[in-house]
N, C-alpha and C positions, 0 to 999 in steps of 0.2 A: 496640520500633520507635520512632525518633524522627520527630516531625512536620516534614514539609518544606513550603515555601510552594508553593501550586499552580502557579506560573508555571515552577517548575524540575521538576515532576512528568515532564514530557515528556522532559527531557534526562537526568534522573537515574535513571530506571527502566531496568532492563535491556533490551536489545534482543536478539531472536534473530537479528540480522544484517539483511539487506535484506528479508527475508520477514517482514514485521513487519505481521501482519493487522489490528492495530489502527490501523494509519497510513493515512489517507484518501488520501494521495499515491500509495501503492501501488495501491489501487483505481482511481485516476484512470488510472494507466498501463495496468491491465489492462483497463479500458474502452476505452482508445484502441486497444490491441492487437487487441482483439476486434472492434471496428469496422472495423479495417483487414485482419484475417485473413477474417472471415466473407464478405465480397463477393469476395475472392479465391478462396475455396473454391467459391462459387457460380457463378463464371465458369469454373472448371477442371472443374466437376462436369458 
């Protein structure tokens, strides 16, 4: 394995697509979706 500069690690590592569980942006979208969906279900319930 060749050593790569740390700045490129995020772009050069293989990504499983949009479901990248190591990506903080994905969890930010998940948190937003949960905050929007939970109140809607509590109103409907």
